[in-house]
All heavy atoms as a GROMACS GRO file, in nm:
protein
  591
    1MET      N    1   4.630  13.240  22.817
    1MET     CA    2   4.635  13.357  22.733
    1MET      C    3   4.501  13.430  22.742
    1MET      O    4   4.394  13.371  22.732
    1MET     CB    5   4.661  13.313  22.588
    1MET     CG    6   4.663  13.429  22.491
    1MET     SD    7   4.704  13.382  22.326
    1MET     CE    8   4.544  13.342  22.263
    2LYS      N    9   4.508  13.557  22.762
    2LYS     CA   10   4.387  13.641  22.774
    2LYS      C   11   4.344  13.685  22.633
    2LYS      O   12   4.425  13.710  22.547
    2LYS     CB   13   4.415  13.767  22.858
    2LYS     CG   14   4.460  13.735  22.998
    2LYS     CD   15   4.344  13.700  23.084
    2LYS     CE   16   4.391  13.677  23.226
    2LYS     NZ   17   4.286  13.653  23.318
    3THR      N   18   4.212  13.692  22.614
    3THR     CA   19   4.154  13.735  22.488
    3THR      C   20   4.045  13.836  22.517
    3THR      O   21   3.970  13.821  22.613
    3THR     CB   22   4.094  13.614  22.412
    3THR    OG1   23   4.195  13.518  22.390
    3THR    CG2   24   4.036  13.655  22.280
    4LYS      N   25   4.032  13.936  22.431
    4LYS     CA   26   3.926  14.035  22.449
    4LYS      C   27   3.790  13.974  22.416
    4LYS      O   28   3.778  13.890  22.331
    4LYS     CB   29   3.950  14.155  22.357
    4LYS     CG   30   4.057  14.249  22.407
    4LYS     CD   31   4.059  14.374  22.323
    4LYS     CE   32   4.019  14.485  22.414
    4LYS     NZ   33   4.019  14.615  22.356
    5LEU      N   34   3.689  14.022  22.488
    5LEU     CA   35   3.552  13.975  22.470
    5LEU      C   36   3.459  14.094  22.483
    5LEU      O   37   3.474  14.177  22.573
    5LEU     CB   38   3.518  13.870  22.578
    5LEU     CG   39   3.373  13.823  22.587
    5LEU    CD1   40   3.339  13.739  22.463
    5LEU    CD2   41   3.356  13.740  22.712
    6THR      N   42   3.361  14.103  22.395
    6THR     CA   43   3.263  14.208  22.401
    6THR      C   44   3.134  14.151  22.460
    6THR      O   45   3.085  14.048  22.415
    6THR     CB   46   3.234  14.266  22.261
    6THR    OG1   47   3.356  14.314  22.206
    6THR    CG2   48   3.132  14.377  22.267
    7LEU      N   49   3.083  14.216  22.564
    7LEU     CA   50   2.959  14.173  22.628
    7LEU      C   51   2.852  14.281  22.613
    7LEU      O   52   2.884  14.399  22.613
    7LEU     CB   53   2.982  14.150  22.779
    7LEU     CG   54   3.082  14.043  22.817
    7LEU    CD1   55   3.106  14.044  22.967
    7LEU    CD2   56   3.034  13.907  22.772
    8THR      N   57   2.729  14.239  22.604
    8THR     CA   58   2.616  14.332  22.602
    8THR      C   59   2.542  14.316  22.734
    8THR      O   60   2.495  14.206  22.766
    8THR     CB   61   2.524  14.302  22.483
    8THR    OG1   62   2.601  14.306  22.363
    8THR    CG2   63   2.411  14.404  22.477
    9ILE      N   64   2.537  14.425  22.813
    9ILE     CA   65   2.478  14.420  22.946
    9ILE      C   66   2.384  14.538  22.961
    9ILE      O   67   2.407  14.646  22.905
    9ILE     CB   68   2.590  14.427  23.053
    9ILE    CG1   69   2.684  14.307  23.038
    9ILE    CG2   70   2.533  14.431  23.193
    9ILE    CD1   71   2.803  14.311  23.126
   10ASP      N   72   2.277  14.521  23.039
   10ASP     CA   73   2.183  14.631  23.064
   10ASP      C   74   2.260  14.754  23.113
   10ASP      O   75   2.349  14.744  23.199
   10ASP     CB   76   2.080  14.591  23.170
   10ASP     CG   77   1.971  14.501  23.116
   10ASP    OD1   78   1.957  14.490  22.992
   10ASP    OD2   79   1.901  14.443  23.199
   11ARG      N   80   2.221  14.869  23.063
   11ARG     CA   81   2.286  14.995  23.097
   11ARG      C   82   2.286  15.023  23.248
   11ARG      O   83   2.383  15.072  23.302
   11ARG     CB   84   2.214  15.108  23.023
   11ARG     CG   85   2.279  15.243  23.035
   11ARG     CD   86   2.202  15.345  22.953
   11ARG     NE   87   2.191  15.299  22.817
   11ARG     CZ   88   2.247  15.360  22.712
   11ARG    NH1   89   2.314  15.470  22.730
   11ARG    NH2   90   2.233  15.311  22.592
   12GLU      N   91   2.177  14.986  23.316
   12GLU     CA   92   2.166  15.013  23.460
   12GLU      C   93   2.260  14.922  23.541
   12GLU      O   94   2.294  14.954  23.654
   12GLU     CB   95   2.022  14.991  23.510
   12GLU     CG   96   1.921  15.084  23.447
   12GLU     CD   97   1.871  15.034  23.312
   12GLU    OE1   98   1.873  14.911  23.289
   12GLU    OE2   99   1.836  15.116  23.228
   13LEU      N  100   2.295  14.806  23.488
   13LEU     CA  101   2.375  14.710  23.560
   13LEU      C  102   2.525  14.743  23.558
   13LEU      O  103   2.597  14.709  23.650
   13LEU     CB  104   2.352  14.571  23.499
   13LEU     CG  105   2.414  14.452  23.570
   13LEU    CD1  106   2.363  14.444  23.714
   13LEU    CD2  107   2.382  14.325  23.495
   14ILE      N  108   2.569  14.812  23.457
   14ILE     CA  109   2.714  14.840  23.441
   14ILE      C  110   2.771  14.918  23.560
   14ILE      O  111   2.872  14.876  23.618
   14ILE     CB  112   2.742  14.910  23.307
   14ILE    CG1  113   2.710  14.812  23.193
   14ILE    CG2  114   2.887  14.957  23.299
   14ILE    CD1  115   2.711  14.875  23.056
   15PRO      N  116   2.711  15.029  23.604
   15PRO     CA  117   2.769  15.100  23.720
   15PRO      C  118   2.767  15.016  23.846
   15PRO      O  119   2.860  15.023  23.926
   15PRO     CB  120   2.681  15.224  23.737
   15PRO     CG  121   2.592  15.231  23.620
   15PRO     CD  122   2.598  15.101  23.547
   16LEU      N  123   2.664  14.935  23.864
   16LEU     CA  124   2.657  14.847  23.981
   16LEU      C  125   2.772  14.746  23.977
   16LEU      O  126   2.837  14.719  24.079
   16LEU     CB  127   2.524  14.774  23.986
   16LEU     CG  128   2.400  14.860  24.006
   16LEU    CD1  129   2.273  14.775  23.990
   16LEU    CD2  130   2.403  14.924  24.143
   17ALA      N  131   2.794  14.688  23.860
   17ALA     CA  132   2.900  14.590  23.846
   17ALA      C  133   3.038  14.654  23.869
   17ALA      O  134   3.125  14.596  23.935
   17ALA     CB  135   2.895  14.525  23.708
   18LYS      N  136   3.056  14.773  23.818
   18LYS     CA  137   3.186  14.843  23.838
   18LYS      C  138   3.208  14.874  23.985
   18LYS      O  139   3.319  14.856  24.037
   18LYS     CB  140   3.189  14.972  23.755
   18LYS     CG  141   3.208  14.944  23.607
   18LYS     CD  142   3.217  15.074  23.528
   18LYS     CE  143   3.242  15.048  23.382
   18LYS     NZ  144   3.254  15.170  23.303
   19ARG      N  145   3.104  14.921  24.055
   19ARG     CA  146   3.118  14.947  24.199
   19ARG      C  147   3.146  14.820  24.277
   19ARG      O  148   3.228  14.819  24.368
   19ARG     CB  149   2.992  15.016  24.253
   19ARG     CG  150   2.986  15.165  24.219
   19ARG     CD  151   2.884  15.237  24.303
   19ARG     NE  152   2.748  15.188  24.289
   19ARG     CZ  153   2.660  15.232  24.198
   19ARG    NH1  154   2.696  15.326  24.114
   19ARG    NH2  155   2.540  15.182  24.195
   20HIS      N  156   3.079  14.713  24.238
   20HIS     CA  157   3.099  14.584  24.304
   20HIS      C  158   3.246  14.540  24.286
   20HIS      O  159   3.308  14.496  24.384
   20HIS     CB  160   3.004  14.482  24.242
   20HIS     CG  161   3.005  14.349  24.312
   20HIS    ND1  162   2.941  14.327  24.430
   20HIS    CD2  163   3.060  14.231  24.277
   20HIS    CE1  164   2.958  14.200  24.466
   20HIS    NE2  165   3.030  14.141  24.373
   21ALA      N  166   3.298  14.550  24.166
   21ALA     CA  167   3.436  14.511  24.140
   21ALA      C  168   3.532  14.603  24.216
   21ALA      O  169   3.628  14.553  24.279
   21ALA     CB  170   3.464  14.519  23.990
   22GLN      N  171   3.506  14.732  24.214
   22GLN     CA  172   3.595  14.827  24.282
   22GLN      C  173   3.597  14.803  24.434
   22GLN      O  174   3.701  14.808  24.498
   22GLN     CB  175   3.551  14.971  24.253
   22GLN     CG  176   3.643  15.074  24.311
   22GLN     CD  177   3.598  15.216  24.276
   22GLN    OE1  178   3.480  15.239  24.249
   22GLN    NE2  179   3.690  15.308  24.275
   23ALA      N  180   3.481  14.771  24.490
   23ALA     CA  181   3.473  14.744  24.634
   23ALA      C  182   3.555  14.622  24.673
   23ALA      O  183   3.602  14.611  24.786
   23ALA     CB  184   3.325  14.725  24.675
   24ARG      N  185   3.571  14.529  24.578
   24ARG     CA  186   3.649  14.410  24.605
   24ARG      C  187   3.794  14.421  24.558
   24ARG      O  188   3.872  14.327  24.573
   24ARG     CB  189   3.582  14.288  24.536
   24ARG     CG  190   3.467  14.240  24.621
   24ARG     CD  191   3.359  14.175  24.542
   24ARG     NE  192   3.247  14.138  24.627
   24ARG     CZ  193   3.161  14.222  24.681
   24ARG    NH1  194   3.171  14.349  24.660
   24ARG    NH2  195   3.062  14.179  24.757
   25GLY      N  196   3.827  14.535  24.501
   25GLY     CA  197   3.965  14.560  24.459
   25GLY      C  198   4.006  14.481  24.336
   25GLY      O  199   4.123  14.447  24.321
   26VAL      N  200   3.911  14.452  24.250
   26VAL     CA  201   3.941  14.379  24.126
   26VAL      C  202   3.883  14.454  24.007
   26VAL      O  203   3.799  14.544  24.023
   26VAL     CB  204   3.882  14.235  24.129
   26VAL    CG1  205   3.945  14.153  24.238
   26VAL    CG2  206   3.732  14.237  24.139
   27SER      N  207   3.931  14.421  23.890
   27SER     CA  208   3.876  14.483  23.770
   27SER      C  209   3.744  14.416  23.734
   27SER      O  210   3.713  14.306  23.782
   27SER     CB  211   3.972  14.468  23.652
   27SER     OG  212   3.981  14.331  23.613
   28LEU      N  213   3.666  14.481  23.649
   28LEU     CA  214   3.540  14.424  23.603
   28LEU      C  215   3.566  14.294  23.528
   28LEU      O  216   3.494  14.195  23.541
   28LEU     CB  217   3.464  14.524  23.518
   28LEU     CG  218   3.320  14.491  23.480
   28LEU    CD1  219   3.238  14.454  23.603
   28LEU    CD2  220   3.257  14.606  23.407
   29SER      N  221   3.673  14.293  23.450
   29SER     CA  222   3.710  14.170  23.378
   29SER      C  223   3.739  14.056  23.472
   29SER      O  224   3.695  13.942  23.451
   29SER     CB  225   3.834  14.194  23.289
   29SER     OG  226   3.802  14.286  23.186
   30GLU      N  227   3.812  14.083  23.579
   30GLU     CA  228   3.842  13.978  23.678
   30GLU      C  229   3.715  13.929  23.746
   30GLU      O  230   3.700  13.809  23.772
   30GLU     CB  231   3.938  14.032  23.786
   30GLU     CG  232   4.081  14.047  23.738
   30GLU     CD  233   4.167  14.104  23.850
   30GLU    OE1  234   4.220  14.024  23.930
   30GLU    OE2  235   4.180  14.228  23.855
   31LEU      N  236   3.624  14.021  23.773
   31LEU     CA  237   3.497  13.985  23.836
   31LEU      C  238   3.419  13.889  23.746
   31LEU      O  239   3.368  13.786  23.793
   31LEU     CB  240   3.415  14.111  23.865
   31LEU     CG  241   3.288  14.091  23.943
   31LEU    CD1  242   3.318  14.055  24.088
   31LEU    CD2  243   3.206  14.219  23.938
   32VAL      N  244   3.410  13.920  23.619
   32VAL     CA  245   3.337  13.835  23.524
   32VAL      C  246   3.407  13.700  23.509
   32VAL      O  247   3.345  13.594  23.512
   32VAL     CB  248   3.323  13.904  23.387
   32VAL    CG1  249   3.268  13.810  23.282
   32VAL    CG2  250   3.234  14.028  23.398
   33GLU      N  251   3.540  13.703  23.497
   33GLU     CA  252   3.617  13.579  23.482
   33GLU      C  253   3.599  13.488  23.604
   33GLU      O  254   3.579  13.368  23.591
   33GLU     CB  255   3.764  13.611  23.463
   33GLU     CG  256   3.849  13.490  23.434
   33GLU     CD  257   3.994  13.524  23.402
   33GLU    OE1  258   4.024  13.643  23.380
   33GLU    OE2  259   4.075  13.431  23.402
   34THR      N  260   3.602  13.546  23.724
   34THR     CA  261   3.583  13.469  23.846
   34THR      C  262   3.446  13.406  23.849
   34THR      O  263   3.430  13.289  23.886
   34THR     CB  264   3.605  13.558  23.970
   34THR    OG1  265   3.736  13.612  23.966
   34THR    CG2  266   3.586  13.481  24.099
   35GLY      N  267   3.345  13.482  23.810
   35GLY     CA  268   3.208  13.430  23.806
   35GLY      C  269   3.195  13.313  23.709
   35GLY      O  270   3.131  13.212  23.739
   36LEU      N  271   3.258  13.325  23.594
   36LEU     CA  272   3.252  13.217  23.495
   36LEU      C  273   3.329  13.094  23.542
   36LEU      O  274   3.285  12.980  23.523
   36LEU     CB  275   3.308  13.265  23.361
   36LEU     CG  276   3.222  13.370  23.290
   36LEU    CD1  277   3.294  13.426  23.168
   36LEU    CD2  278   3.087  13.312  23.251
   37ARG      N  279   3.441  13.114  23.610
   37ARG     CA  280   3.516  13.000  23.665
   37ARG      C  281   3.433  12.931  23.774
   37ARG      O  282   3.434  12.809  23.784
   37ARG     CB  283   3.648  13.046  23.723
   37ARG     CG  284   3.751  13.080  23.619
   37ARG     CD  285   3.886  13.104  23.681
   37ARG     NE  286   3.977  13.164  23.586
   37ARG     CZ  287   4.040  13.099  23.491
   37ARG    NH1  288   4.024  12.970  23.479
   37ARG    NH2  289   4.122  13.164  23.410
   38ARG      N  290   3.362  13.008  23.853
   38ARG     CA  291   3.278  12.951  23.958
   38ARG      C  292   3.168  12.864  23.899
   38ARG      O  293   3.132  12.761  23.955
   38ARG     CB  294   3.218  13.062  24.044
   38ARG     CG  295   3.149  13.009  24.168
   38ARG     CD  296   3.109  13.120  24.262
   38ARG     NE  297   3.228  13.182  24.317
   38ARG     CZ  298   3.239  13.310  24.348
   38ARG    NH1  299   3.137  13.390  24.330
   38ARG    NH2  300   3.350  13.358  24.398
   39LEU      N  301   3.112  12.903  23.785
   39LEU     CA  302   3.012  12.820  23.719
   39LEU      C  303   3.069  12.684  23.684
   39LEU      O  304   3.003  12.581  23.703
   39LEU     CB  305   2.962  12.888  23.589
   39LEU     CG  306   2.873  13.010  23.606
   39LEU    CD1  307   2.847  13.072  23.471
   39LEU    CD2  308   2.744  12.973  23.673
   40ASN      N  309   3.189  12.680  23.635
   40ASN     CA  310   3.253  12.555  23.601
   40ASN      C  311   3.279  12.472  23.724
   40ASN      O  312   3.263  12.350  23.725
   40ASN     CB  313   3.384  12.580  23.525
   40ASN     CG  314   3.446  12.454  23.472
   40ASN    OD1  315   3.375  12.364  23.430
   40ASN    ND2  316   3.576  12.446  23.475
   41THR      N  317   3.320  12.535  23.833
   41THR     CA  318   3.346  12.464  23.958
   41THR      C  319   3.218  12.408  24.016
   41THR      O  320   3.214  12.294  24.065
   41THR     CB  321   3.410  12.559  24.061
   41THR    OG1  322   3.528  12.615  24.004
   41THR    CG2  323   3.445  12.488  24.188
   42ASP      N  324   3.109  12.484  24.009
   42ASP     CA  325   2.981  12.439  24.063
   42ASP      C  326   2.929  12.315  23.990
   42ASP      O  327   2.862  12.232  24.050
   42ASP     CB  328   2.876  12.550  24.056
   42ASP     CG  329   2.904  12.662  24.153
   42ASP    OD1  330   2.986  12.642  24.246
   42ASP    OD2  331   2.845  12.771  24.137
   43ALA      N  332   2.964  12.301  23.862
   43ALA     CA  333   2.919  12.185  23.784
   43ALA      C  334   2.981  12.056  23.840
   43ALA      O  335   2.923  11.950  23.830
   43ALA     CB  336   2.954  12.203  23.639
   44ASN      N  337   3.098  12.068  23.900
   44ASN     CA  338   3.169  11.951  23.952
   44ASN      C  339   3.136  11.924  24.100
   44ASN      O  340   3.179  11.825  24.155
   44ASN     CB  341   3.319  11.969  23.938
   44ASN     CG  342   3.360  11.983  23.792
   44ASN    OD1  343   3.299  11.921  23.705
   44ASN    ND2  344   3.461  12.060  23.763
   45THR      N  345   3.060  12.012  24.162
   45THR     CA  346   3.026  11.998  24.303
   45THR      C  347   2.907  11.903  24.316
   45THR      O  348   2.810  11.917  24.242
   45THR     CB  349   2.987  12.136  24.362
   45THR    OG1  350   3.096  12.224  24.342
   45THR    CG2  351   2.957  12.125  24.508
   46PRO      N  352   2.916  11.805  24.406
   46PRO     CA  353   2.801  11.714  24.422
   46PRO      C  354   2.677  11.788  24.468
   46PRO      O  355   2.686  11.889  24.539
   46PRO     CB  356   2.848  11.616  24.529
   46PRO     CG  357   2.978  11.664  24.581
   46PRO     CD  358   3.024  11.777  24.496
   47SER      N  359   2.562  11.738  24.431
   47SER     CA  360   2.436  11.802  24.467
   47SER      C  361   2.411  11.789  24.616
   47SER      O  362   2.471  11.706  24.685
   47SER     CB  363   2.320  11.737  24.392
   47SER     OG  364   2.298  11.607  24.440
   48PHE      N  365   2.321  11.871  24.667
   48PHE     CA  366   2.284  11.867  24.807
   48PHE      C  367   2.236  11.727  24.845
   48PHE      O  368   2.276  11.671  24.946
   48PHE     CB  369   2.172  11.971  24.835
   48PHE     CG  370   2.121  11.967  24.975
   48PHE    CD1  371   2.188  12.035  25.076
   48PHE    CD2  372   2.007  11.895  25.007
   48PHE    CE1  373   2.141  12.032  25.206
   48PHE    CE2  374   1.960  11.891  25.137
   48PHE     CZ  375   2.028  11.961  25.237
   49ALA      N  376   2.151  11.669  24.761
   49ALA     CA  377   2.096  11.537  24.790
   49ALA      C  378   2.204  11.431  24.796
   49ALA      O  379   2.204  11.347  24.886
   49ALA     CB  380   1.990  11.499  24.688
   50SER      N  381   2.297  11.435  24.702
   50SER     CA  382   2.402  11.332  24.703
   50SER      C  383   2.498  11.350  24.821
   50SER      O  384   2.552  11.251  24.873
   50SER     CB  385   2.478  11.331  24.571
   50SER     OG  386   2.550  11.451  24.552
   51ARG      N  387   2.518  11.472  24.867
   51ARG     CA  388   2.605  11.493  24.983
   51ARG      C  389   2.542  11.440  25.111
   51ARG      O  390   2.611  11.394  25.201
   51ARG     CB  391   2.636  11.643  25.000
   51ARG     CG  392   2.734  11.697  24.899
   51ARG     CD  393   2.784  11.836  24.939
   51ARG     NE  394   2.679  11.924  24.985
   51ARG     CZ  395   2.625  12.021  24.915
   51ARG    NH1  396   2.665  12.044  24.792
   51ARG    NH2  397   2.531  12.096  24.967
   52TRP      N  398   2.408  11.444  25.122
   52TRP     CA  399   2.340  11.404  25.244
   52TRP      C  400   2.281  11.263  25.238
   52TRP      O  401   2.235  11.211  25.340
   52TRP     CB  402   2.231  11.505  25.279
   52TRP     CG  403   2.290  11.631  25.333
   52TRP    CD1  404   2.317  11.746  25.265
   52TRP    CD2  405   2.333  11.654  25.466
   52TRP    NE1  406   2.374  11.838  25.347
   52TRP    CE2  407   2.385  11.784  25.473
   52TRP    CE3  408   2.334  11.577  25.582
   52TRP    CZ2  409   2.435  11.838  25.589
   52TRP    CZ3  410   2.386  11.633  25.698
   52TRP    CH2  411   2.434  11.762  25.700
   53ARG      N  412   2.283  11.199  25.120
   53ARG     CA  413   2.225  11.066  25.106
   53ARG      C  414   2.292  10.968  25.203
   53ARG      O  415   2.413  10.960  25.211
   53ARG     CB  416   2.242  11.016  24.963
   53ARG     CG  417   2.173  10.883  24.937
   53ARG     CD  418   2.175  10.847  24.789
   53ARG     NE  419   2.085  10.938  24.717
   53ARG     CZ  420   2.123  11.013  24.614
   53ARG    NH1  421   2.245  11.009  24.568
   53ARG    NH2  422   2.036  11.091  24.554
   54GLY      N  423   2.212  10.897  25.281
   54GLY     CA  424   2.262  10.798  25.374
   54GLY      C  425   2.307  10.852  25.507
   54GLY      O  426   2.358  10.778  25.590
   55LYS      N  427   2.290  10.981  25.531
   55LYS     CA  428   2.337  11.041  25.655
   55LYS      C  429   2.234  11.035  25.767
   55LYS      O  430   2.268  11.060  25.881
   55LYS     CB  431   2.375  11.189  25.633
   55LYS     CG  432   2.478  11.210  25.527
   55LYS     CD  433   2.614  11.164  25.571
   55LYS     CE  434   2.713  11.201  25.464
   55LYS     NZ  435   2.841  11.141  25.477
   56PHE      N  436   2.110  11.000  25.736
   56PHE     CA  437   2.005  10.997  25.836
   56PHE      C  438   1.952  10.856  25.853
   56PHE      O  439   1.937  10.783  25.756
   56PHE     CB  440   1.890  11.091  25.794
   56PHE     CG  441   1.932  11.233  25.781
   56PHE    CD1  442   1.965  11.287  25.657
   56PHE    CD2  443   1.941  11.314  25.892
   56PHE    CE1  444   2.005  11.417  25.644
   56PHE    CE2  445   1.981  11.446  25.881
   56PHE     CZ  446   2.013  11.498  25.757
   57ALA      N  447   1.921  10.819  25.975
   57ALA     CA  448   1.868  10.686  26.003
   57ALA      C  449   1.716  10.692  26.006
   57ALA      O  450   1.657  10.788  26.056
   57ALA     CB  451   1.920  10.637  26.137
   58VAL      N  452   1.653  10.588  25.952
   58VAL     CA  453   1.507  10.579  25.957
   58VAL      C  454   1.469  10.526  26.095
   58VAL      O  455   1.518  10.424  26.139
   58VAL     CB  456   1.456  10.484  25.846
   58VAL    CG1  457   1.306  10.467  25.856
   58VAL    CG2  458   1.498  10.535  25.710
   59VAL      N  459   1.381  10.597  26.161
   59VAL     CA  460   1.344  10.563  26.298
   59VAL      C  461   1.237  10.455  26.303
   59VAL      O  462   1.249  10.358  26.376
   59VAL     CB  463   1.297  10.690  26.374
   59VAL    CG1  464   1.251  10.655  26.514
   59VAL    CG2  465   1.408  10.792  26.378
   60ASN      N  466   1.131  10.470  26.225
   60ASN     CA  467   1.018  10.377  26.234
   60ASN      C  468   0.968  10.345  26.093
   60ASN      O  469   0.888  10.418  26.038
   60ASN     CB  470   0.907  10.439  26.319
   60ASN     CG  471   0.794  10.341  26.342
   60ASN    OD1  472   0.795  10.228  26.293
   60ASN    ND2  473   0.694  10.383  26.418
   61ARG      N  474   1.015  10.234  26.038
   61ARG     CA  475   0.975  10.196  25.901
   61ARG      C  476   0.829  10.148  25.897
   61ARG      O  477   0.774  10.139  25.788
   61ARG     CB  478   1.067  10.087  25.848
   61ARG     CG  479   1.206  10.136  25.823
   61ARG     CD  480   1.291  10.022  25.768
   61ARG     NE  481   1.428  10.062  25.756
   61ARG     CZ  482   1.484  10.107  25.645
   61ARG    NH1  483   1.411  10.114  25.536
   61ARG    NH2  484   1.610  10.143  25.640
   62GLY      N  485   0.767  10.119  26.009
   62GLY     CA  486   0.628  10.074  26.010
   62GLY      C  487   0.527  10.188  26.006
   62GLY      O  488   0.409  10.165  25.992
   63ASP      N  489   0.576  10.309  26.018
   63ASP     CA  490   0.490  10.426  26.019
   63ASP      C  491   0.421  10.441  25.881
   63ASP      O  492   0.481  10.422  25.777
   63ASP     CB  493   0.575  10.550  26.050
   63ASP     CG  494   0.493  10.678  26.058
   63ASP    OD1  495   0.382  10.674  26.110
   63ASP    OD2  496   0.545  10.782  26.010
   64ALA      N  497   0.293  10.474  25.884
   64ALA     CA  498   0.215  10.489  25.761
   64ALA      C  499   0.272  10.598  25.670
   64ALA      O  500   0.275  10.582  25.548
   64ALA     CB  501   0.070  10.518  25.794
   65ARG      N  502   0.320  10.707  25.730
   65ARG     CA  503   0.379  10.814  25.650
   65ARG      C  504   0.506  10.765  25.580
   65ARG      O  505   0.529  10.796  25.464
   65ARG     CB  506   0.410  10.937  25.736
   65ARG     CG  507   0.284  11.011  25.776
   65ARG     CD  508   0.317  11.124  25.868
   65ARG     NE  509   0.362  11.066  25.994
   65ARG     CZ  510   0.407  11.133  26.096
   65ARG    NH1  511   0.414  11.263  26.091
   65ARG    NH2  512   0.443  11.071  26.207
   66TYR      N  513   0.588  10.690  25.652
   66TYR     CA  514   0.710  10.636  25.592
   66TYR      C  515   0.675  10.547  25.475
   66TYR      O  516   0.733  10.557  25.367
   66TYR     CB  517   0.793  10.557  25.694
   66TYR     CG  518   0.912  10.489  25.628
   66TYR    CD1  519   1.027  10.560  25.603
   66TYR    CD2  520   0.903  10.357  25.588
   66TYR    CE1  521   1.135  10.500  25.539
   66TYR    CE2  522   1.010  10.297  25.524
   66TYR     CZ  523   1.125  10.367  25.500
   66TYR     OH  524   1.231  10.309  25.435
   67ARG      N  525   0.580  10.456  25.494
   67ARG     CA  526   0.541  10.362  25.387
   67ARG      C  527   0.490  10.439  25.264
   67ARG      O  528   0.525  10.407  25.151
   67ARG     CB  529   0.436  10.264  25.437
   67ARG     CG  530   0.493  10.158  25.532
   67ARG     CD  531   0.395  10.044  25.555
   67ARG     NE  532   0.260  10.088  25.593
   67ARG     CZ  533   0.219  10.109  25.719
   67ARG    NH1  534   0.304  10.090  25.819
   67ARG    NH2  535   0.096  10.147  25.743
   68ALA      N  536   0.410  10.543  25.287
   68ALA     CA  537   0.357  10.621  25.175
   68ALA      C  538   0.470  10.694  25.100
   68ALA      O  539   0.473  10.692  24.976
   68ALA     CB  540   0.256  10.722  25.226
   69LEU      N  541   0.562  10.752  25.176
   69LEU     CA  542   0.673  10.821  25.111
   69LEU      C  543   0.769  10.724  25.043
   69LEU      O  544   0.818  10.750  24.933
   69LEU     CB  545   0.748  10.908  25.214
   69LEU     CG  546   0.671  11.028  25.266
   69LEU    CD1  547   0.746  11.093  25.382
   69LEU    CD2  548   0.647  11.129  25.154
   70ALA      N  549   0.794  10.611  25.105
   70ALA     CA  550   0.882  10.510  25.044
   70ALA      C  551   0.820  10.458  24.915
   70ALA      O  552   0.892  10.438  24.816
   70ALA     CB  553   0.905  10.396  25.142
   71LYS      N  554   0.691  10.436  24.914
   71LYS     CA  555   0.623  10.389  24.794
   71LYS      C  556   0.635  10.492  24.682
   71LYS      O  557   0.657  10.456  24.566
   71LYS     CB  558   0.476  10.361  24.825
   71LYS     CG  559   0.398  10.307  24.710
   71LYS     CD  560   0.254  10.279  24.748
   71LYS     CE  561   0.176  10.228  24.629
   71LYS     NZ  562   0.035  10.206  24.664
   72LYS      N  563   0.625  10.619  24.719
   72LYS     CA  564   0.628  10.724  24.619
   72LYS      C  565   0.770  10.753  24.569
   72LYS      O  566   0.791  10.775  24.449
   72LYS     CB  567   0.568  10.852  24.678
   72LYS     CG  568   0.558  10.966  24.578
   72LYS     CD  569   0.483  11.084  24.638
   72LYS     CE  570   0.468  11.193  24.536
   72LYS     NZ  571   0.394  11.309  24.590
   73TYR      N  572   0.869  10.750  24.657
   73TYR     CA  573   1.001  10.800  24.621
   73TYR      C  574   1.111  10.692  24.613
   73TYR      O  575   1.218  10.717  24.560
   73TYR     CB  576   1.046  10.907  24.719
   73TYR     CG  577   0.961  11.033  24.709
   73TYR    CD1  578   0.872  11.065  24.811
   73TYR    CD2  579   0.968  11.114  24.599
   73TYR    CE1  580   0.792  11.177  24.802
   73TYR    CE2  581   0.890  11.227  24.589
   73TYR     CZ  582   0.803  11.260  24.691
   73TYR     OH  583   0.725  11.370  24.681
   74LEU      N  584   1.089  10.577  24.671
   74LEU     CA  585   1.197  10.476  24.670
   74LEU      C  586   1.174  10.367  24.569
   74LEU      O  587   1.079  10.336  24.520
   74LEU     CB  588   1.215  10.415  24.810
   74LEU     CG  589   1.257  10.511  24.919
   74LEU    CD1  590   1.268  10.437  25.053
   74LEU    CD2  591   1.388  10.578  24.885
   0.00000   0.00000   0.00000
């Protein structure tokens, strides 16, 4: 069910937002709704670090730089 909502937005931003919506063939309301839905979707998306964790092999664990970084971060 759709419900009306009043937003307060900078005066200079309104024409830009309207042009952006018009260029995409959607209403300003649809544009805002899509943006808000995307925020909810992004919350469920795994972080960059968790997506790449374990994907790289350590080449030389005896390296002084590796030991320093492992001590600091692992």
